[in-house]
C-alpha positions as CSV (number, residue, x, y, z in Angstrom):
1,X,4.5,-16.0,-6.8
2,X,4.7,-13.5,-4.9
3,X,3.1,-14.1,-1.2
4,X,2.7,-10.1,0.7
5,X,2.3,-9.8,4.7
6,X,1.7,-6.1,5.2
7,X,2.4,-5.2,8.7
8,X,2.3,-1.3,10.5
9,X,-1.3,-0.3,11.3
10,X,-2.8,0.8,13.8
11,X,-4.9,3.4,15.4
12,X,-3.5,7.0,16.0
13,X,-5.1,10.3,16.6
14,X,-5.8,12.7,13.6
15,X,-3.3,14.6,12.3
16,X,-0.5,11.7,13.0
17,X,1.6,10.0,11.0
18,X,2.1,5.7,10.1
19,X,4.3,4.1,8.3
20,X,2.7,0.7,6.9
21,X,5.3,-1.4,5.7
22,X,4.7,-4.2,2.9
23,X,7.1,-7.8,2.9
24,X,7.9,-9.7,-0.2
25,X,8.0,-13.4,0.0
26,X,10.1,-13.0,-3.7
27,X,12.1,-10.7,-5.5
28,X,10.6,-7.3,-6.6
29,X,13.5,-6.7,-8.8
30,X,12.0,-7.5,-12.0
31,X,8.2,-6.9,-10.7
32,X,6.9,-2.9,-12.6
33,X,4.1,-2.1,-10.1
34,X,3.8,-2.0,-6.4
35,X,0.8,-0.7,-5.3
36,X,-1.3,-0.1,-2.1
37,X,-5.1,0.2,-1.8
38,X,-7.3,0.9,1.5
39,X,-11.0,-0.5,1.7
40,X,-13.2,1.2,4.2
41,X,-16.8,-0.6,5.6
42,X,-19.8,0.0,3.0
43,X,-16.8,1.4,-0.1
44,X,-15.4,-0.2,-2.8
45,X,-11.6,-0.8,-2.7
46,X,-9.8,2.0,-3.7
47,X,-6.5,2.8,-5.5
48,X,-4.4,4.7,-2.7
49,X,-0.9,5.2,-4.1
50,X,1.2,3.4,-7.2
51,X,5.0,3.0,-7.1
52,X,7.0,2.1,-10.8
53,X,10.5,0.3,-10.4
54,X,12.0,3.8,-11.8
55,X,10.7,5.8,-8.6
56,X,8.2,7.4,-10.4
57,X,4.8,7.5,-8.1
58,X,1.2,8.0,-8.4
59,X,-1.6,9.4,-6.0
60,X,-5.2,9.0,-5.2
61,X,-6.9,12.9,-5.0
62,X,-6.8,12.8,-1.5
63,X,-3.8,11.5,-0.1
64,X,-1.6,13.6,-2.3
65,X,0.7,15.7,-0.1
66,X,0.2,13.3,3.1
67,X,1.0,9.9,2.0
68,X,4.9,9.1,1.0
69,X,4.8,5.3,-1.5
70,X,8.6,3.9,-1.5
71,X,10.1,0.9,-3.0
72,X,12.7,-1.2,-1.0
73,X,13.8,-3.8,-4.1
74,X,17.8,-4.9,-1.9
75,X,14.2,-5.5,1.2
76,X,12.3,-6.2,-1.4
77,X,9.7,-4.8,0.5
78,X,7.2,-1.4,-0.3
79,X,6.2,1.2,2.1
80,X,3.7,3.7,2.2
81,X,3.8,6.9,5.3
82,X,1.6,8.4,5.8
83,X,1.4,11.7,7.5
84,X,-1.7,14.0,8.9
85,X,-4.1,11.2,8.8
86,X,-7.7,11.9,8.6
87,X,-10.4,9.9,10.0
88,X,-11.4,9.5,6.6
89,X,-8.3,7.7,6.0
90,X,-9.7,5.5,8.5
91,X,-9.8,1.8,6.1
92,X,-8.6,-1.8,6.0
93,X,-5.1,-0.8,3.9
94,X,-4.2,-4.2,1.1
95,X,-0.4,-4.1,-0.4
96,X,-1.0,-5.2,-3.8
97,X,1.2,-6.4,-7.3
98,X,-0.1,-8.2,-10.5
99,X,2.5,-10.3,-12.0
100,X,1.8,-12.2,-15.6
101,X,2.0,-15.7,-15.6
102,X,1.0,-18.3,-18.2
103,X,0.2,-15.7,-20.3
104,X,-2.5,-14.1,-17.9
105,X,-1.8,-11.7,-15.6
106,X,-2.4,-12.2,-12.1
107,X,-3.3,-10.2,-8.8
108,X,-2.1,-10.9,-5.7
109,X,-2.7,-9.2,-2.6
110,X,-1.7,-9.6,1.0
111,X,-4.0,-9.9,4.1
112,X,-5.0,-6.1,4.8
113,X,-3.7,-4.4,7.8
114,X,-6.2,-2.2,9.3
115,X,-6.0,1.9,10.1
116,X,-8.1,3.5,12.0
117,X,-8.2,7.5,12.7
118,X,-9.5,9.2,15.3
119,X,-11.2,12.5,16.3
């Protein structure tokens, strides 16, 4: 099992930057996929970015070229660097992973961190 704790959210003006961190309670060295989701008011939770243990990444079209996901396995931490922020990026951002335990896949979520972008 693993606990995930996000930090780094806040209020920023459009065009600004924020860096989110996700600290894991256990080693992420053997966890292949770590990702960030977000949920805006009245909308479904959506996948924002994925990072694999190989270092490969994938992004939602809406954030490509502006957001960068990375991981530091030695620090058990995943980051989301967000640049050129837009008001539509306003949401609660969640760190997530999925582990295969006791013959079943289990989802683990952080508590979320609020990002608010003012116009």
